[in-house]
C-alpha positions as CSV (number, residue, x, y, z in Angstrom):
1,X,-31.4,7.6,12.5
2,X,-33.4,10.7,12.8
3,X,-30.4,12.8,13.5
4,X,-29.4,12.4,9.8
5,X,-32.6,13.7,8.4
6,X,-32.3,17.0,6.5
7,X,-28.5,16.9,6.2
8,X,-28.7,16.9,2.3
9,X,-26.4,15.1,-0.1
10,X,-23.9,17.9,-0.4
11,X,-23.3,18.0,3.4
12,X,-23.3,14.2,3.4
13,X,-20.5,14.1,0.8
14,X,-18.5,16.7,2.7
15,X,-18.9,14.7,5.9
16,X,-17.8,11.4,4.3
17,X,-14.8,13.1,2.8
18,X,-13.8,14.9,6.0
19,X,-14.2,11.7,8.1
20,X,-12.4,9.5,5.6
21,X,-9.3,11.7,5.0
22,X,-9.4,12.9,8.6
23,X,-9.3,9.3,9.8
24,X,-6.3,8.6,7.6
25,X,-4.5,11.6,8.9
26,X,-5.3,10.8,12.5
27,X,-4.1,7.2,12.0
28,X,-0.8,8.6,10.6
29,X,-0.3,10.9,13.6
30,X,-1.1,8.1,16.1
31,X,0.8,5.4,14.2
32,X,-2.4,3.3,14.1
33,X,-3.9,1.3,11.2
34,X,-5.9,3.7,9.1
35,X,-8.6,1.0,8.3
36,X,-9.3,0.6,12.0
37,X,-9.7,4.4,12.6
38,X,-12.0,4.7,9.5
39,X,-14.1,1.8,10.7
40,X,-14.5,3.2,14.2
41,X,-15.3,6.7,12.8
42,X,-18.0,5.3,10.5
43,X,-19.7,3.2,13.3
44,X,-19.6,6.1,15.7
45,X,-21.2,8.6,13.3
46,X,-23.7,6.1,12.0
47,X,-25.3,3.4,14.1
48,X,-24.0,4.6,17.5
49,X,-24.7,8.4,17.4
50,X,-27.3,8.3,14.7
51,X,-26.0,11.4,13.0
52,X,-25.5,10.0,9.5
53,X,-27.5,7.4,7.6
54,X,-26.1,6.9,4.1
55,X,-29.2,5.2,2.7
56,X,-31.4,8.1,3.8
57,X,-29.0,10.8,2.4
58,X,-28.1,9.1,-0.9
59,X,-31.1,6.9,-1.5
60,X,-30.9,4.9,-4.7
61,X,-27.6,6.4,-5.6
62,X,-25.9,4.6,-2.7
63,X,-25.4,1.2,-4.4
64,X,-24.1,2.6,-7.8
65,X,-21.8,5.0,-5.9
66,X,-20.2,2.1,-4.1
67,X,-20.1,0.0,-7.3
68,X,-18.3,2.7,-9.2
69,X,-15.9,3.3,-6.3
70,X,-15.0,-0.4,-6.1
71,X,-14.5,-0.4,-9.9
72,X,-12.0,2.4,-9.7
73,X,-10.2,0.8,-6.8
74,X,-9.9,-2.5,-8.7
75,X,-8.7,-0.7,-11.8
76,X,-6.0,1.1,-9.9
77,X,-5.0,-2.3,-8.4
78,X,-4.8,-3.8,-11.9
79,X,-2.8,-0.8,-13.0
80,X,-0.1,-1.7,-10.4
81,X,0.1,-5.4,-11.6
82,X,3.2,-5.2,-13.8
83,X,4.2,-8.8,-14.7
84,X,7.8,-7.7,-15.1
85,X,7.9,-6.8,-11.4
86,X,6.5,-10.1,-10.1
87,X,10.0,-11.7,-10.2
88,X,10.2,-14.7,-7.9
89,X,6.6,-14.2,-6.6
90,X,5.2,-15.4,-10.0
91,X,4.8,-19.1,-9.1
92,X,3.2,-18.3,-5.7
93,X,0.7,-15.9,-7.3
94,X,-0.3,-18.4,-9.9
95,X,-1.0,-21.0,-7.3
96,X,-2.9,-18.7,-5.0
97,X,-5.2,-17.7,-7.8
98,X,-5.8,-20.9,-9.8
99,X,-5.5,-23.4,-6.9
100,X,-6.3,-21.2,-3.8
101,X,-9.5,-19.7,-5.2
102,X,-11.4,-23.0,-5.8
103,X,-10.0,-24.6,-2.6
104,X,-11.0,-21.6,-0.6
105,X,-14.5,-21.6,-2.1
106,X,-15.0,-25.3,-1.2
107,X,-13.6,-25.0,2.4
108,X,-15.5,-21.7,3.1
109,X,-18.8,-23.3,1.9
110,X,-18.2,-26.3,4.1
111,X,-17.5,-24.1,7.1
112,X,-20.6,-22.0,6.4
113,X,-22.8,-25.1,6.3
114,X,-21.2,-27.2,9.0
115,X,-20.2,-24.5,11.5
116,X,-22.5,-21.5,10.8
117,X,-25.4,-23.7,10.0
118,X,-26.4,-22.0,6.7
119,X,-28.3,-23.8,4.0
120,X,-26.3,-25.2,1.1
121,X,-27.7,-22.5,-1.2
122,X,-26.4,-19.7,1.0
123,X,-23.2,-21.5,1.7
124,X,-22.4,-22.0,-1.9
125,X,-23.0,-18.4,-2.8
126,X,-21.3,-16.9,0.2
127,X,-18.4,-19.3,0.0
128,X,-17.6,-18.1,-3.5
129,X,-17.7,-14.5,-2.4
130,X,-15.3,-15.3,0.4
131,X,-12.5,-15.9,-2.1
132,X,-11.9,-12.1,-2.0
133,X,-9.3,-10.7,0.4
134,X,-9.9,-7.1,-0.2
135,X,-7.6,-4.7,-2.0
136,X,-9.3,-1.8,-0.3
137,X,-7.8,-3.2,3.0
138,X,-4.6,-4.8,1.7
139,X,-3.1,-1.6,0.3
140,X,-3.3,0.5,3.5
141,X,-2.1,-2.5,5.5
142,X,0.9,-3.1,3.3
143,X,1.8,0.6,3.5
144,X,1.6,0.5,7.3
145,X,3.3,-2.9,7.9
146,X,6.1,-2.4,5.3
147,X,6.3,-6.0,4.3
148,X,9.2,-7.5,2.4
149,X,8.8,-7.4,-1.4
150,X,7.7,-11.0,-2.2
151,X,5.0,-11.6,0.5
152,X,3.7,-8.1,-0.2
153,X,3.5,-8.9,-4.0
154,X,1.7,-12.2,-3.2
155,X,-0.9,-10.6,-1.0
156,X,-1.4,-7.6,-3.3
157,X,-1.9,-9.7,-6.5
158,X,-4.1,-12.2,-4.7
159,X,-6.3,-9.4,-3.4
160,X,-6.7,-7.6,-6.7
161,X,-7.2,-10.6,-8.9
162,X,-9.3,-12.4,-6.3
163,X,-11.9,-9.7,-5.9
164,X,-13.4,-10.0,-9.4
165,X,-13.1,-13.8,-9.2
166,X,-14.9,-13.8,-5.9
167,X,-17.7,-11.7,-7.3
168,X,-18.0,-14.0,-10.4
169,X,-17.9,-17.1,-8.2
170,X,-20.9,-15.6,-6.3
171,X,-22.6,-15.0,-9.7
172,X,-22.0,-18.6,-10.7
173,X,-23.3,-20.1,-7.5
174,X,-26.3,-17.8,-7.6
175,X,-27.1,-18.9,-11.1
176,X,-26.9,-22.5,-9.9
177,X,-29.3,-21.8,-7.1
178,X,-31.6,-20.0,-9.5
179,X,-31.7,-23.0,-11.8
180,X,-32.5,-25.3,-9.0
181,X,-35.1,-23.0,-7.5
182,X,-37.0,-21.9,-10.6
183,X,-36.4,-25.0,-12.8
184,X,-34.8,-22.9,-15.5
185,X,-32.6,-24.4,-18.1
186,X,-29.2,-25.4,-16.6
187,X,-27.6,-25.2,-20.0
188,X,-29.0,-21.8,-20.7
189,X,-27.7,-20.5,-17.3
190,X,-24.2,-21.9,-17.9
191,X,-24.1,-20.5,-21.4
192,X,-25.2,-17.0,-20.3
193,X,-22.5,-17.1,-17.6
194,X,-19.7,-18.2,-19.9
195,X,-20.7,-15.7,-22.5
196,X,-20.6,-12.9,-19.9
197,X,-17.2,-13.9,-18.7
198,X,-15.7,-14.1,-22.2
199,X,-17.3,-10.8,-23.1
200,X,-16.1,-9.0,-20.0
201,X,-12.6,-10.3,-20.3
202,X,-12.4,-9.4,-24.0
203,X,-13.9,-6.0,-23.4
204,X,-11.3,-5.2,-20.8
205,X,-8.4,-6.4,-23.0
206,X,-9.6,-4.5,-26.1
207,X,-10.3,-1.3,-24.1
208,X,-6.9,-1.4,-22.5
209,X,-5.2,-2.0,-25.9
210,X,-7.2,0.8,-27.4
211,X,-6.1,3.2,-24.8
212,X,-2.5,2.2,-25.0
213,X,-2.6,2.7,-28.8
214,X,-4.3,6.1,-28.5
215,X,-1.8,7.3,-25.8
216,X,1.2,6.0,-27.6
217,X,0.2,7.3,-31.0
218,X,-0.5,10.8,-29.6
219,X,-4.2,10.6,-30.3
220,X,-4.9,12.0,-26.8
221,X,-3.2,15.1,-25.5
222,X,-1.3,14.8,-22.3
223,X,-3.7,16.9,-20.2
224,X,-6.6,14.7,-21.3
225,X,-5.2,11.3,-20.7
226,X,-6.5,10.9,-17.1
227,X,-10.0,12.2,-18.0
228,X,-10.1,9.8,-21.0
229,X,-9.0,7.0,-18.8
230,X,-11.7,7.7,-16.3
231,X,-14.4,8.0,-18.9
232,X,-13.4,4.8,-20.6
233,X,-13.3,3.0,-17.2
234,X,-16.8,4.0,-16.3
235,X,-18.1,3.1,-19.8
236,X,-16.7,-0.4,-20.0
237,X,-17.7,-1.1,-16.4
238,X,-21.3,-0.2,-17.1
239,X,-21.4,-2.1,-20.5
240,X,-19.9,-5.3,-19.0
241,X,-22.2,-5.1,-15.9
242,X,-25.2,-4.8,-18.3
243,X,-24.3,-8.1,-19.9
244,X,-23.6,-10.0,-16.7
245,X,-24.0,-8.5,-13.2
246,X,-20.8,-8.0,-11.3
247,X,-18.7,-8.9,-14.4
248,X,-17.7,-5.3,-14.7
249,X,-15.1,-5.8,-11.9
250,X,-13.3,-8.4,-14.1
251,X,-13.4,-6.0,-17.0
252,X,-11.8,-3.0,-15.3
253,X,-9.2,-5.3,-13.6
254,X,-8.2,-6.8,-17.0
255,X,-8.0,-3.3,-18.5
256,X,-5.8,-2.1,-15.7
257,X,-3.4,-5.0,-16.1
258,X,-3.2,-4.5,-19.9
259,X,-2.2,-0.8,-19.4
260,X,0.3,-1.7,-16.6
261,X,2.2,-4.1,-18.9
262,X,2.2,-1.8,-22.0
263,X,5.3,0.2,-21.1
264,X,3.6,3.6,-21.5
265,X,5.9,6.6,-21.1
266,X,3.1,8.4,-19.1
267,X,2.4,5.3,-16.9
268,X,3.8,6.7,-13.7
269,X,1.7,9.9,-13.9
270,X,-1.4,7.8,-14.6
271,X,-0.7,5.4,-11.7
272,X,0.1,8.1,-9.2
273,X,-3.1,10.0,-10.0
274,X,-5.1,6.8,-9.6
275,X,-3.4,6.1,-6.3
276,X,-4.5,9.5,-5.0
277,X,-8.0,8.9,-6.2
278,X,-8.0,5.4,-4.6
279,X,-7.0,6.8,-1.2
280,X,-10.1,9.1,-1.3
281,X,-12.4,6.4,-2.5
282,X,-11.2,3.8,0.0
283,X,-11.7,6.3,2.8
284,X,-15.2,7.2,1.6
285,X,-16.3,3.6,0.9
286,X,-15.3,2.5,4.4
287,X,-17.0,5.4,6.1
288,X,-20.2,4.6,4.1
289,X,-20.0,0.9,4.9
290,X,-19.5,1.4,8.6
291,X,-22.1,4.1,8.9
292,X,-24.7,1.8,7.1
293,X,-24.3,-1.0,9.7
294,X,-27.5,-2.3,11.3
295,X,-26.4,-3.2,14.8
296,X,-29.7,-5.1,15.3
297,X,-28.9,-7.6,12.6
298,X,-25.4,-8.1,14.1
299,X,-26.9,-8.7,17.5
300,X,-29.3,-11.3,15.9
301,X,-26.3,-13.5,14.9
302,X,-25.9,-16.5,17.2
303,X,-22.7,-18.0,18.5
304,X,-22.3,-20.2,15.5
305,X,-21.7,-17.2,13.3
306,X,-18.8,-16.0,15.5
307,X,-17.3,-19.5,15.6
308,X,-17.5,-19.5,11.8
309,X,-15.5,-16.2,11.7
310,X,-12.8,-17.8,13.9
311,X,-12.8,-20.9,11.7
312,X,-12.3,-18.8,8.5
313,X,-9.4,-17.0,10.0
314,X,-7.7,-19.9,11.9
315,X,-8.5,-22.9,9.7
316,X,-9.9,-22.2,6.3
317,X,-7.4,-19.5,5.3
318,X,-4.2,-21.3,6.5
319,X,-5.4,-24.6,5.1
320,X,-6.1,-23.0,1.7
321,X,-2.8,-21.3,1.5
322,X,-0.9,-24.3,2.7
323,X,-2.5,-26.6,0.0
324,X,-2.1,-24.0,-2.7
325,X,1.5,-23.2,-2.0
326,X,2.6,-26.8,-1.3
327,X,5.7,-27.4,-3.4
328,X,6.0,-23.8,-4.5
329,X,9.3,-21.9,-4.1
330,X,7.9,-19.9,-1.2
331,X,9.7,-20.1,2.2
332,X,7.6,-21.4,5.1
333,X,7.8,-18.0,6.9
334,X,6.2,-16.3,3.9
335,X,3.5,-19.1,3.7
336,X,2.7,-18.7,7.4
337,X,2.4,-14.9,7.0
338,X,0.2,-15.2,4.0
339,X,-1.9,-17.9,5.6
340,X,-2.6,-15.8,8.6
341,X,-3.4,-12.7,6.6
342,X,-6.7,-12.4,4.8
343,X,-8.5,-9.1,5.6
344,X,-11.8,-8.6,3.9
345,X,-13.1,-5.3,2.5
346,X,-16.0,-3.4,0.9
347,X,-16.3,-5.8,-2.0
348,X,-17.3,-8.6,0.3
349,X,-19.9,-6.6,2.1
350,X,-21.3,-5.1,-1.1
351,X,-21.6,-8.4,-3.0
352,X,-22.7,-10.4,0.0
353,X,-25.5,-7.9,0.7
354,X,-26.6,-8.0,-2.9
355,X,-26.8,-11.7,-3.2
356,X,-28.2,-12.1,0.3
357,X,-31.2,-9.9,-0.8
358,X,-31.6,-11.9,-4.0
359,X,-31.5,-15.3,-2.2
360,X,-34.1,-13.9,0.2
361,X,-36.3,-13.0,-2.7
362,X,-35.9,-16.6,-4.0
363,X,-37.2,-17.9,-0.7
364,X,-33.9,-19.1,0.8
365,X,-34.6,-18.7,4.5
366,X,-31.2,-17.6,5.7
367,X,-30.2,-15.4,2.7
368,X,-30.7,-12.2,4.8
369,X,-27.8,-13.3,7.1
370,X,-25.1,-13.0,4.5
371,X,-24.8,-9.2,4.8
372,X,-24.4,-9.1,8.6
373,X,-22.0,-12.0,8.6
374,X,-19.9,-10.4,5.9
375,X,-19.7,-7.2,7.9
376,X,-18.7,-9.0,11.1
377,X,-16.0,-10.9,9.2
378,X,-14.7,-7.6,7.7
379,X,-14.7,-5.8,11.1
380,X,-12.9,-8.7,12.9
381,X,-10.2,-9.2,10.1
382,X,-9.6,-5.4,9.7
383,X,-9.0,-5.0,13.4
384,X,-7.0,-8.2,13.8
385,X,-4.7,-7.7,10.8
386,X,-4.6,-3.9,11.3
387,X,-2.9,-4.4,14.6
388,X,-1.4,-7.8,14.1
389,X,0.2,-7.8,10.6
390,X,3.2,-5.6,11.4
391,X,4.2,-7.5,14.6
392,X,3.7,-10.8,12.9
393,X,5.8,-9.7,9.9
394,X,8.6,-8.5,12.3
395,X,8.5,-11.8,14.3
396,X,8.9,-13.7,11.1
397,X,11.6,-11.4,9.7
398,X,9.5,-10.3,6.8
399,X,8.9,-6.6,7.7
400,X,10.8,-3.5,8.2
401,X,12.3,-3.1,11.7
402,X,11.5,-0.3,14.1
403,X,13.8,2.2,12.4
404,X,13.4,2.8,8.6
405,X,16.7,2.7,6.9
406,X,18.6,5.2,4.6
407,X,19.7,4.7,1.0
408,X,22.9,6.6,0.2
409,X,23.2,7.0,-3.6
410,X,26.8,7.6,-4.5
411,X,29.8,5.7,-3.0
412,X,32.0,8.8,-2.6
413,X,34.2,9.3,0.4
414,X,31.6,11.4,2.0
415,X,28.7,9.1,1.1
416,X,30.5,6.0,2.6
417,X,31.5,8.0,5.7
418,X,27.8,9.0,6.2
419,X,26.7,5.4,5.7
420,X,29.3,4.1,8.1
421,X,28.2,6.6,10.8
422,X,24.6,5.7,10.4
423,X,25.5,2.0,10.5
424,X,27.3,2.5,13.9
425,X,24.1,4.1,15.2
426,X,22.3,0.9,14.2
427,X,20.3,2.6,11.4
428,X,19.8,0.2,8.4
429,X,21.8,1.6,5.5
430,X,22.4,0.7,1.9
431,X,25.1,2.3,-0.4
432,X,24.3,2.2,-4.1
433,X,26.6,3.1,-7.1
434,X,26.9,1.8,-10.6
435,X,30.7,1.9,-10.3
436,X,32.1,-1.3,-8.9
437,X,35.4,0.2,-8.0
438,X,33.8,3.0,-5.9
439,X,31.9,0.5,-3.9
440,X,35.1,-1.0,-2.6
441,X,35.2,1.6,0.1
442,X,31.8,0.6,1.3
443,X,32.6,-3.1,1.2
444,X,35.7,-2.6,3.2
445,X,33.6,-0.8,5.8
446,X,31.3,-3.8,6.0
447,X,28.3,-1.9,4.6
448,X,25.5,-3.4,2.5
449,X,25.8,-2.3,-1.1
450,X,23.9,-2.5,-4.4
451,X,25.9,-2.1,-7.7
452,X,23.7,-0.5,-10.3
453,X,21.2,2.3,-10.9
454,X,18.8,2.6,-8.0
455,X,16.1,3.5,-10.5
456,X,16.6,0.4,-12.6
457,X,14.3,-2.7,-12.8
458,X,17.2,-4.7,-11.3
459,X,16.9,-2.5,-8.2
460,X,13.2,-3.1,-8.0
461,X,13.8,-6.8,-7.8
462,X,16.9,-6.8,-5.6
463,X,16.4,-3.9,-3.2
464,X,13.8,-4.1,-0.5
465,X,12.7,-0.5,-0.7
466,X,10.1,-1.1,2.0
467,X,12.9,-1.3,4.6
468,X,14.0,2.2,3.9
469,X,12.4,5.5,4.7
470,X,15.0,8.1,3.6
471,X,17.2,8.6,0.5
472,X,20.3,10.8,0.1
473,X,21.4,11.5,-3.5
474,X,25.1,12.4,-3.2
475,X,26.7,11.5,-6.5
476,X,29.0,13.9,-8.4
477,X,26.3,14.2,-11.1
478,X,23.8,17.0,-10.2
479,X,21.3,16.0,-12.9
480,X,21.3,12.4,-11.8
481,X,20.8,13.4,-8.2
482,X,17.8,15.6,-9.2
483,X,16.4,12.7,-11.2
484,X,16.7,10.2,-8.4
485,X,15.3,12.6,-5.8
486,X,12.3,13.5,-8.0
487,X,11.6,9.8,-8.8
488,X,11.9,8.6,-5.2
489,X,9.9,11.5,-3.8
490,X,6.4,9.8,-4.2
491,X,7.8,6.5,-2.8
492,X,9.5,7.9,0.3
493,X,7.7,11.2,0.8
494,X,9.3,14.4,-0.5
495,X,10.3,15.4,3.1
496,X,12.4,12.3,3.3
497,X,14.5,12.7,0.1
498,X,17.6,14.8,0.1
499,X,20.3,15.7,-2.3
500,X,23.6,17.5,-2.3
501,X,23.5,21.1,-3.5
502,X,23.7,21.7,-7.3
503,X,26.5,23.8,-8.8
504,X,25.3,27.4,-9.5
505,X,21.8,26.6,-8.3
506,X,21.6,30.1,-6.8
507,X,21.8,31.5,-10.4
508,X,18.4,32.3,-12.0
509,X,19.2,30.5,-15.3
510,X,20.2,27.3,-13.3
511,X,17.3,27.3,-10.8
512,X,14.8,24.5,-10.9
513,X,11.1,24.5,-9.8
514,X,10.2,23.2,-6.3
515,X,8.7,20.1,-7.8
516,X,12.1,18.8,-8.9
517,X,14.9,17.4,-6.8
518,X,15.3,16.8,-3.1
519,X,15.8,18.8,0.1
520,X,19.0,20.5,0.9
521,X,20.8,19.6,4.2
522,X,23.7,20.7,6.3
523,X,25.4,23.8,4.9
524,X,24.0,23.2,1.5
525,X,27.3,22.0,0.2
526,X,27.8,20.5,-3.3
527,X,29.1,16.9,-3.7
528,X,32.4,18.2,-4.8
529,X,32.8,20.4,-1.8
530,X,31.9,17.6,0.6
531,X,34.4,15.3,-1.1
532,X,37.1,18.0,-0.8
533,X,36.3,18.4,2.9
534,X,36.9,14.6,3.4
535,X,40.2,14.9,1.5
536,X,41.2,17.8,3.8
537,X,40.7,15.6,6.9
538,X,37.1,16.3,7.9
539,X,35.3,13.4,9.6
540,X,31.7,12.5,10.5
541,X,30.9,11.9,14.1
542,X,28.1,11.6,16.6
543,X,27.4,13.1,20.0
544,X,24.7,12.1,22.5
545,X,22.9,15.0,24.2
546,X,22.0,14.8,27.9
547,X,20.3,16.9,30.5
548,X,23.7,18.4,31.4
549,X,25.1,18.7,27.8
550,X,22.5,20.2,25.5
551,X,22.5,21.4,22.0
552,X,23.7,24.9,22.9
553,X,26.6,23.3,24.8
554,X,27.4,21.2,21.7
555,X,27.4,24.4,19.5
556,X,29.8,26.1,21.9
557,X,32.2,23.2,22.1
558,X,32.2,22.6,18.3
559,X,31.9,26.0,16.6
560,X,33.2,24.7,13.3
561,X,31.1,21.6,13.1
562,X,28.4,21.2,10.4
563,X,25.2,19.5,11.7
564,X,24.0,16.9,9.2
565,X,21.1,15.4,11.2
566,X,20.1,13.6,14.3
567,X,18.5,10.4,15.7
568,X,15.8,11.2,18.2
569,X,15.2,9.3,21.5
570,X,12.5,7.3,19.8
571,X,14.9,6.2,17.1
572,X,13.6,8.5,14.3
573,X,16.3,9.8,11.9
574,X,16.0,13.3,10.6
575,X,18.4,15.2,8.3
576,X,18.7,18.9,8.9
577,X,17.7,21.2,6.0
578,X,19.9,24.2,5.7
579,X,17.2,26.6,7.1
580,X,15.7,24.3,9.7
581,X,15.4,25.1,13.4
582,X,17.0,22.3,15.4
583,X,14.9,20.8,18.1
584,X,16.7,18.4,20.4
585,X,16.0,16.5,23.6
586,X,18.1,14.4,26.0
587,X,19.0,11.2,24.4
588,X,19.2,12.7,20.9
589,X,22.3,11.7,18.9
590,X,23.7,14.4,16.7
591,X,25.4,13.6,13.4
592,X,27.9,16.2,12.3
593,X,30.9,16.9,10.1
594,X,33.9,17.9,12.1
595,X,36.9,19.9,10.9
596,X,40.4,18.5,11.4
597,X,41.7,19.4,14.8
598,X,44.6,18.3,17.0
599,X,43.6,15.1,18.8
600,X,44.5,16.6,22.2
601,X,42.0,19.4,21.9
602,X,39.2,17.6,20.2
603,X,36.2,16.8,22.5
604,X,35.6,13.1,23.2
605,X,33.3,11.6,20.5
606,X,31.0,8.6,20.6
607,X,32.2,7.7,17.1
608,X,33.8,9.2,14.0
609,X,34.1,8.1,10.5
610,X,36.7,9.3,8.0
611,X,38.2,7.7,4.9
612,X,41.7,8.0,3.7
613,X,42.3,9.8,0.4
């Protein structure tokens, strides 16, 4: 790739960052899987155009850069594995890890030998590595597909825990090949491997406990918690990897799980920062992986390699999941979805390339094929699941439908009227309130309800948040509304979290920073004012705009109406901030509050919702 010569590491870093983040943004704009866009961008800039060669630009730093990035990604994954949040997915996760991993190893090795024609040595090593399903890929896919809670938890836990297990399975198989090839002591090799596993697991647990103690006891100031976390992560990864190669992945995963289950007050801040870092790292690693592809090696693969890829996707994976989850309390639809979902990521390519080179040095004739075959499997599964996971989940009833729903927090007259109006527009809606009596209105209207605090652990287990894209905090408690909007902001996106206006918020001593609370909407009315309007006879109604009857006509016909939001022709719901410019098109359905008027002079409405006092 002569075009890459002379770029320099600084420009190369900038290029990788721009391509990675730019691909994610483009995927968001085009409603495409981000992984697919990143893969295409890397291949185009690397082997196709020859503009960027990561190995030439970064040299010997390339491998350790990817290793450290994968370590951070796995740690962030471990940091999200809170046992308390597993709920009814616990049994399935246990089976996928302890039964699925060895079954998958065996079936993958058989497929490699019998279908792809690899030697037993390469099949055993590569089969162990194929346990991994790729947290670098699963996380963006789950975000895009919006799966139901339990299958999402099963796939996420399997991917994060399976990655270090796959790397260690590759180490174990390689040690076995090494013993058979060099006539080294089998007992010594097994002892070294066992010692490395025990040491890496213990190091991760002790490091996690040490950080928890230091953070909880106030030994680390708040502003230094994230830097201390990163420094400790890199240190324990390097130390564990020095004892047993690739065991550092297990160490950082264990450390993340320990911290996730320690109930730290600052846990959310740590996790969110790590999520942002992981987005950058996943983007960069995928660009590097795709740009490093050797198309010549891929072309050298024969038809048996491609048949093997199909066998892994259509036979090995479904059979592994079917056996592992047999008898588990997991519905067949979820088993089918999980069995047909196994995207591979950067860990597979990195570890397969490493052990392929080592097997080649040991004289295993087909060791060099592991890297290209791993990349082909990654590329095929990324594209297949990137475009297929969401439709499959919808077909099985395990994913969000085409229109993200709305959570209305507060079962006041106005809140229930809003929910009823949205329900009539076929927008999924949920009314939440900790007061059982208040929810009677919503139940009488036939609306789905949740009794309790939307921020509670019970809500995490009972409410499928993935089905909702907007939250409206409309209780009579301004402080609680602000708390809910602030907490749900990172989950839904701050542009999609709204709250009723606070009392005296225009006064300087009552003003809050922009980082707290949700967006205002409508006329910026308080919850009390909205409730009073409902008592005075106001209603909520909808109007469909047409070519002949536009937004200006609607304003003229209903001068006293207060626009709350609209549902666009494509089904997208938007609430109207108080200062927003309204953009409408034919087919748009406006949602507005209507003042009480004599029935004979009120324009004909599609639907109206009002509740008796």
